[in-house]
C-alpha positions as CSV (number, residue, x, y, z in Angstrom):
1,M,14.7,27.8,-11.9
2,K,13.3,25.7,-14.7
3,L,12.5,22.0,-14.1
4,N,13.7,19.6,-16.8
5,Q,11.3,17.1,-18.2
6,R,12.6,14.2,-16.0
7,T,12.2,16.3,-12.9
8,R,8.7,17.2,-13.9
9,A,7.9,13.5,-14.6
10,D,9.3,12.5,-11.2
11,L,7.2,15.2,-9.5
12,R,4.1,14.0,-11.3
13,K,4.9,10.4,-10.3
14,H,5.4,11.4,-6.6
15,R,2.2,13.5,-6.7
16,K,0.3,10.4,-8.0
17,A,1.9,8.2,-5.3
18,I,0.9,10.7,-2.6
19,D,-2.6,10.9,-4.0
20,G,-2.7,7.1,-4.0
21,V,-1.5,7.0,-0.4
22,K,-4.2,9.6,0.6
23,T,-6.8,7.5,-1.2
24,A,-5.7,4.3,0.5
25,A,-5.6,6.1,3.9
26,V,-9.1,7.5,3.5
27,A,-10.4,4.1,2.4
28,L,-8.7,2.4,5.3
29,A,-10.0,5.1,7.7
30,A,-13.6,4.7,6.4
31,I,-13.4,0.9,6.7
32,T,-12.0,1.3,10.2
33,L,-14.9,3.5,11.3
34,L,-17.4,1.0,10.0
35,A,-15.6,-2.1,11.5
36,P,-16.9,-3.4,14.8
37,A,-14.5,-3.1,17.7
38,T,-12.4,-6.2,18.3
39,A,-8.8,-6.9,19.3
40,H,-6.5,-4.3,17.7
41,A,-4.3,-6.7,15.7
42,D,-7.2,-8.8,14.5
43,S,-9.3,-5.8,13.6
44,Q,-6.3,-4.2,11.8
45,D,-5.8,-7.3,9.8
46,A,-9.5,-7.5,9.0
47,V,-9.6,-3.8,7.9
48,F,-6.5,-4.3,5.8
49,L,-7.9,-7.4,4.1
50,R,-11.2,-5.7,3.5
51,A,-9.5,-2.8,1.7
52,I,-7.4,-5.2,-0.4
53,H,-10.3,-7.5,-1.2
54,N,-12.5,-4.5,-2.1
55,R,-9.9,-3.5,-4.7
56,G,-10.1,-7.1,-6.1
57,I,-6.7,-8.2,-4.9
58,S,-6.2,-11.7,-3.7
59,S,-3.5,-14.3,-3.3
60,S,-3.5,-18.0,-4.0
61,A,-1.3,-18.3,-0.9
62,G,-4.2,-16.9,1.2
63,D,-4.9,-13.9,3.4
64,G,-2.1,-14.7,5.9
65,S,0.4,-14.4,3.1
66,M,-0.9,-10.9,2.2
67,I,-0.7,-9.8,5.8
68,E,2.8,-11.1,6.1
69,T,3.8,-9.3,2.9
70,A,2.3,-6.1,4.3
71,H,4.5,-6.4,7.4
72,D,7.5,-7.1,5.1
73,I,6.7,-3.9,3.3
74,C,6.8,-2.0,6.5
75,G,10.2,-3.6,7.3
76,T,11.5,-2.5,3.9
77,L,10.1,1.1,4.5
78,A,11.9,1.1,7.9
79,E,15.1,0.2,6.0
80,G,14.7,3.4,4.0
81,M,13.3,2.2,0.7
82,S,10.5,4.4,-0.7
83,M,7.0,3.3,-1.5
84,N,7.7,3.8,-5.2
85,G,10.8,1.7,-4.9
86,I,8.9,-1.1,-3.3
87,T,6.1,-0.8,-5.8
88,Q,8.6,-1.1,-8.7
89,M,10.4,-4.0,-7.1
90,L,7.1,-5.9,-6.4
91,S,5.8,-5.1,-9.9
92,L,8.9,-6.7,-11.5
93,H,8.4,-9.8,-9.5
94,A,4.6,-10.1,-9.8
95,R,3.8,-13.2,-11.8
96,N,0.1,-13.3,-11.0
97,G,-1.2,-10.6,-13.3
98,I,-1.5,-7.9,-10.7
99,T,-1.2,-4.4,-12.2
100,T,1.2,-1.8,-11.2
101,A,-1.7,0.3,-9.9
102,D,-2.9,-2.6,-7.7
103,T,0.7,-3.1,-6.5
104,A,0.9,0.5,-5.6
105,F,-2.4,0.3,-3.8
106,F,-1.2,-2.8,-1.9
107,V,2.0,-1.0,-0.8
108,Q,0.1,2.1,0.2
109,T,-2.6,0.2,2.1
110,S,0.0,-1.9,3.9
111,A,1.7,1.3,5.1
112,A,-1.6,2.9,6.1
113,A,-2.6,-0.2,8.1
114,Y,0.6,-1.3,9.7
115,C,3.2,1.5,9.6
116,P,1.5,4.9,9.0
117,Q,4.6,6.7,10.2
118,Y,6.0,6.1,6.8
119,I,3.2,7.8,4.9
120,R,4.4,11.3,4.0
C-alpha cells in the first residue's frame, strides 16, 4: 500500500512529536535524578519549572501560571485531545512570541511531569 504525501507528512509530524516527547521525558528524568528529594508535588513542580526555564520559556504571569497551564494540558489530554492538537491550539493563541517548537516542548514536558500516562 502506497502512502500519499499527506499521510507521509502526518507520519513525519507524529514522529517528530514522539521524538520531542522522548527528549522532554529524558530531560525531565535527568533533572529529576539530579534534584534533591523533597515533597513529591513540590519537587515535581520544581523539576517541571527547571526544564521549562532551561528551555528559556517564562511567563509574565509567573511560574504558578505555567504550572496551572501544565495541569490544564493534562486535563485536556484526559478529554482525548492529542498533544499535537493542544500544541496547535496553544500556538494559535500565543501572543508572547513563543515559538511552535517551544509550545510543543511545553506541552510534552507538562505531560511528562504531571500525566505521563498520556505519553505514547
